[in-house]
C-alpha positions as CSV (number, residue, x, y, z in Angstrom):
1,M,0.0,0.0,0.0
2,T,1.4,3.4,-1.0
3,E,1.0,6.3,1.4
4,S,1.9,9.9,0.6
5,F,3.6,12.0,3.1
6,N,1.8,15.2,2.0
7,S,-1.4,14.4,4.0
8,L,0.7,13.8,7.1
9,I,2.5,17.1,6.7
10,E,-0.8,18.9,6.4
11,E,-2.1,17.2,9.6
12,L,1.1,18.1,11.4
13,R,0.9,21.8,10.5
14,N,-2.8,21.9,11.6
15,V,-2.0,20.3,15.0
16,A,1.0,22.6,15.7
17,Q,-1.0,25.6,14.7
18,E,-3.9,24.6,16.9
19,L,-1.6,24.0,19.9
20,L,0.0,27.4,19.5
21,R,-3.2,29.3,18.8
22,E,-5.0,27.8,21.8
23,G,-2.0,28.5,24.1
24,Q,-1.6,24.8,24.9
25,V,2.1,25.2,24.1
26,D,4.4,28.3,24.0
27,M,6.8,26.7,21.5
28,F,6.6,23.8,19.1
29,I,9.7,21.9,18.0
30,G,9.6,20.1,14.7
31,F,11.4,19.9,11.4
32,G,11.8,22.4,8.6
33,P,13.4,22.1,5.2
34,G,17.2,22.0,5.1
35,T,19.6,23.7,2.7
36,L,19.9,20.5,0.6
37,T,17.4,18.0,-0.7
38,T,18.5,15.2,1.7
39,R,18.6,17.4,4.8
40,T,16.0,18.8,7.2
41,T,16.7,21.1,10.2
42,P,15.1,21.3,13.7
43,L,12.5,24.1,13.6
44,F,11.4,26.1,16.7
45,I,8.2,28.0,16.2
46,S,6.2,30.2,18.6
47,E,3.6,31.7,16.3
48,P,0.7,29.8,14.8
49,D,1.3,31.0,11.2
50,A,4.9,29.6,11.4
51,A,3.4,26.1,11.4
52,A,3.3,26.3,7.6
53,K,7.1,25.9,7.6
54,L,6.9,22.5,9.3
55,T,7.7,19.4,7.2
56,W,8.1,15.6,7.6
57,S,10.0,13.2,5.4
58,P,12.3,10.2,5.6
59,F,15.2,12.7,6.1
60,C,13.9,14.0,9.5
61,A,16.8,12.3,11.4
62,N,17.4,14.5,14.4
63,N,16.3,13.3,17.9
64,L,14.3,16.4,18.9
65,A,14.2,15.2,22.6
66,A,17.7,16.5,23.1
67,Y,16.5,20.1,22.6
68,L,14.2,19.8,25.6
69,L,17.2,20.0,27.8
70,D,17.7,23.7,26.7
71,Y,14.3,24.5,28.3
72,R,14.4,22.5,31.5
73,E,15.0,25.5,33.6
74,T,12.3,27.7,32.0
75,T,8.6,27.9,32.6
76,E,7.5,27.4,29.0
77,T,5.3,24.6,27.9
78,I,7.0,22.8,24.9
79,G,5.3,20.9,22.2
80,V,7.6,18.4,20.4
81,L,7.3,16.1,17.4
82,M,8.4,12.5,18.2
83,K,9.0,9.4,16.2
84,G,9.3,6.0,17.8
85,C,13.0,5.6,18.8
86,D,13.2,9.2,19.9
87,S,10.2,9.0,22.1
88,R,12.1,6.6,24.3
89,S,14.4,9.5,25.0
90,V,11.5,11.5,26.4
91,I,10.6,8.7,28.8
92,R,14.3,8.6,30.0
93,L,14.3,12.4,30.5
94,L,11.1,12.1,32.6
95,Q,12.6,9.3,34.6
96,D,15.8,11.3,35.2
97,N,13.7,14.3,36.3
98,Q,15.2,16.4,33.5
99,F,12.0,17.8,32.2
100,P,8.5,18.1,33.9
101,R,5.7,16.1,32.2
102,E,3.2,19.0,32.9
103,R,5.2,21.3,30.6
104,L,5.5,18.8,27.7
105,V,3.0,18.1,24.9
106,V,4.2,15.2,22.7
107,T,2.9,14.8,19.2
108,G,3.6,11.3,17.9
109,I,4.2,10.6,14.2
110,P,4.4,7.2,12.5
111,C,7.9,6.5,11.2
112,A,8.5,4.3,8.2
113,G,12.3,4.6,8.5
114,I,14.9,7.3,8.0
115,L,16.9,7.4,4.9
116,D,20.7,7.6,5.1
117,A,21.4,11.1,3.6
118,E,25.0,10.1,2.8
119,K,23.8,7.2,0.6
120,V,20.9,9.1,-1.0
121,A,22.7,12.4,-1.8
122,P,24.8,11.0,-4.7
123,V,21.6,10.0,-6.4
124,L,19.6,13.2,-6.1
125,Y,20.4,16.6,-7.5
126,P,21.5,18.6,-4.4
127,L,19.0,21.5,-5.0
128,A,16.1,19.4,-6.3
129,V,12.7,20.2,-4.8
130,V,10.9,17.1,-3.5
131,T,7.2,17.5,-4.2
132,D,6.1,14.3,-2.6
133,V,7.3,11.2,-0.8
134,K,5.5,7.9,-1.0
135,D,5.9,5.0,1.4
136,Q,5.7,1.8,-0.7
137,G,6.3,-0.7,2.0
138,D,9.7,-2.0,1.1
139,S,10.9,1.3,-0.5
140,F,10.4,5.1,-0.6
141,L,9.5,6.9,-3.8
142,L,10.8,10.4,-3.9
143,V,9.0,12.6,-6.5
144,T,10.7,15.8,-7.7
145,A,9.6,18.4,-10.2
146,T,11.5,16.5,-13.0
147,E,12.0,12.9,-11.9
148,Q,11.2,10.1,-9.5
149,H,13.6,7.9,-7.5
150,R,12.9,4.7,-5.6
151,F,15.0,3.8,-2.7
152,A,14.9,0.3,-1.3
153,K,14.7,0.5,2.5
154,K,17.0,-2.5,3.0
155,D,19.7,-0.6,1.1
156,Y,19.2,3.0,2.1
157,L,17.8,3.2,5.6
158,L,20.0,4.2,8.6
159,P,21.3,1.0,10.4
160,K,19.2,1.7,13.5
161,C,16.0,1.6,11.3
162,L,16.9,-1.9,10.0
163,E,16.8,-3.1,13.7
164,C,13.9,-1.0,14.9
165,I,12.0,-2.7,17.6
166,D,9.0,-0.3,17.5
167,S,8.6,2.5,15.0
168,G,5.6,3.9,16.9
169,P,6.1,6.5,19.7
170,V,5.8,5.0,23.2
171,I,4.6,8.2,24.7
172,Y,2.4,10.9,23.1
173,D,-0.5,13.3,23.7
174,R,-1.6,13.6,20.1
175,F,-0.9,11.1,17.3
176,L,-0.8,11.9,13.6
177,G,-1.8,9.5,10.8
178,P,-2.1,5.7,11.0
179,R,-0.2,3.5,13.4
180,P,3.0,2.3,11.8
181,T,3.4,-1.3,10.6
182,D,6.4,-3.6,10.9
183,Q,9.2,-2.6,8.6
184,E,10.1,-5.0,5.7
185,G,13.7,-6.0,5.0
186,G,15.0,-5.6,8.5
187,R,17.7,-7.6,10.1
188,K,18.2,-9.4,13.4
189,R,18.8,-7.1,16.4
190,F,22.5,-7.1,17.6
191,E,23.6,-8.8,14.4
192,E,26.7,-6.6,13.9
193,I,27.6,-6.9,17.6
194,E,27.5,-10.7,17.5
195,S,29.9,-10.6,14.5
196,L,32.3,-8.4,16.5
197,E,32.0,-10.7,19.5
198,K,33.3,-13.6,17.4
199,L,36.6,-11.8,16.9
200,S,39.6,-12.5,19.1
201,P,40.4,-9.9,21.9
202,L,43.3,-8.7,19.8
203,E,41.1,-8.3,16.7
204,R,38.5,-6.4,18.6
205,S,41.1,-4.1,20.1
206,E,42.5,-3.4,16.6
207,Y,39.0,-2.8,15.3
208,W,38.3,-0.1,17.8
209,D,41.9,1.3,17.8
210,Q,41.5,2.0,14.0
211,H,38.4,4.0,14.7
212,F,39.3,5.8,18.0
213,Q,42.6,7.0,16.6
214,N,40.6,9.2,14.2
215,C,38.5,10.8,17.0
216,L,38.7,14.6,17.0
217,R,37.4,14.8,20.5
218,C,34.8,17.3,19.2
219,Y,32.2,16.0,21.7
220,A,29.5,16.0,19.0
221,C,28.4,12.6,20.2
222,R,28.0,13.8,23.7
223,N,26.3,17.0,22.8
224,V,23.7,15.4,20.7
225,C,22.9,12.6,23.2
226,P,19.7,13.1,25.3
227,A,21.2,10.5,27.8
228,C,24.1,12.9,28.4
229,N,22.1,15.3,30.4
230,C,24.4,16.1,33.4
231,R,24.5,19.8,34.1
232,E,28.3,19.6,34.2
233,C,30.0,16.8,32.3
234,I,32.9,15.1,34.0
235,F,35.0,15.9,30.9
236,D,34.4,19.6,31.4
237,Q,35.4,19.6,35.0
238,A,38.6,21.3,36.0
239,G,39.3,18.6,38.6
240,P,39.7,15.8,38.8
241,D,41.1,15.7,35.3
242,W,39.6,12.5,34.0
243,I,41.2,12.9,30.6
244,S,43.7,15.5,29.4
245,K,43.3,17.8,26.5
246,R,45.7,15.7,24.5
247,N,44.3,13.9,21.5
248,N,45.8,10.5,21.3
249,L,44.5,6.9,21.1
250,S,44.7,6.2,24.8
251,E,42.8,9.4,25.7
252,N,40.2,8.9,23.0
253,T,39.6,5.4,24.0
254,A,39.1,6.5,27.6
255,F,36.6,9.1,26.6
256,H,34.4,6.8,24.5
257,V,34.5,3.9,27.0
258,I,33.7,6.1,29.9
259,R,30.8,7.8,28.0
260,A,29.4,4.4,27.0
261,L,29.3,3.2,30.6
262,H,27.8,6.5,31.8
263,V,24.8,6.0,29.5
264,A,24.5,2.3,30.2
265,G,20.8,1.5,30.9
266,R,19.8,4.9,29.6
267,C,20.9,4.8,25.9
268,V,17.7,4.2,23.8
269,D,19.6,3.4,20.6
270,C,18.5,6.5,18.7
271,G,21.7,6.4,16.8
272,E,22.4,10.1,16.9
273,C,26.0,9.6,18.1
274,D,26.7,7.6,14.9
275,R,25.0,10.1,12.7
276,V,26.8,13.2,13.8
277,C,30.3,11.8,14.1
278,P,32.4,13.7,11.6
279,V,34.9,10.8,11.2
280,N,32.3,8.0,11.1
281,I,33.2,6.2,14.3
282,P,30.6,3.4,14.7
283,L,29.6,4.6,18.2
284,R,26.2,3.0,18.0
285,L,27.9,-0.4,18.0
286,L,29.7,0.5,21.3
287,N,26.5,1.4,22.9
288,Q,24.7,-1.6,21.4
289,K,27.2,-3.9,23.1
290,V,26.3,-2.4,26.4
291,L,22.6,-2.7,25.5
292,K,23.1,-6.4,24.6
293,D,24.9,-7.2,27.8
294,I,22.2,-5.5,29.9
295,D,19.5,-7.4,28.0
296,E,21.3,-10.8,28.6
297,L,22.3,-10.1,32.2
298,F,19.1,-8.6,33.5
299,D,16.5,-9.6,30.9
300,A,15.7,-5.9,30.8
301,P,13.6,-4.2,28.1
302,M,14.9,-1.5,25.9
303,P,15.4,1.7,28.0
304,G,12.6,4.2,27.6
305,T,9.9,1.8,26.5
306,D,7.9,2.0,29.8
307,L,7.6,5.1,32.0
308,E,6.9,2.8,35.0
309,Q,9.9,0.5,34.4
310,Q,12.8,1.6,36.6
311,P,16.2,1.9,34.8
312,V,18.1,-1.4,35.1
313,L,21.1,0.2,36.8
314,G,19.0,2.6,38.9
315,H,17.3,0.2,41.3
316,Y,18.1,-2.9,43.2
317,C,16.5,-6.3,42.5
318,A,17.1,-9.4,44.7
319,D,17.2,-11.5,41.5
320,D,20.1,-9.6,40.0
321,P,23.1,-11.9,39.1
322,D,25.7,-11.9,41.9
323,E,29.2,-12.9,40.9
324,F,30.8,-12.3,44.3
325,K,29.5,-15.3,46.2
């Protein structure tokens, strides 16, 4: 069944306009067109008429939950657009008492997968205007003023989308369009991690060394992550000096391993760390390894799937495995 995104965009604009006009929210966070065909940009609107600038497409990759942290100390009521994986971040922010539920209005939207802009860009003219996007189940059809392009999801989706456990938002006050259906052409969860686990310790070390030696220590992965919500990051503290300002393999490895452990049980696998890394370090795999271990050790659900479910590393359970007996 083919579904056009245009009707969903119109519904989104109407809902945002209604929320702002009726004073239910002071600001609405969604997506606007980017400078290139394969890009969108987070859009912050506070006037009802500005809702006409909102858009939705398979290029809306940003996890908008991260921007809620910029307003946690204000008194504004924020409306935010949420797709499935990102909505788990909202639940984690609520569980961490990082944002009050009474100042939050979540608009859920069905997600049929996010296209990898880096793969799609070589196919499309950079300044082409997309007039419609159609979800055809196993592929997306992008219609421009002069041509059409079909992108098979199994080949062009972001890696996280191929392992998506639930494309529908787990928390919302309003929901747009039909409930999403299971994605076609996906792959087994933790498939890449299991391949890495089969390597010898030396081979795994060499694999990560090759990536970590390229790290610029730009902190883009930390800054984009909703789970990294400490008011002062340990890496910014003057003392103790957890890692120095030097940029070498040892320091880079320490940074990434420490950060992965700090978000253990709180990472929702939104994949933003992977997406924003300028040197393409597969950081999602590092976090997925922690997710896999927590799943196997504690039989815990994906973080952020249930507001009532306590974070696995945030509470004590008498049935937890004990290796010290």
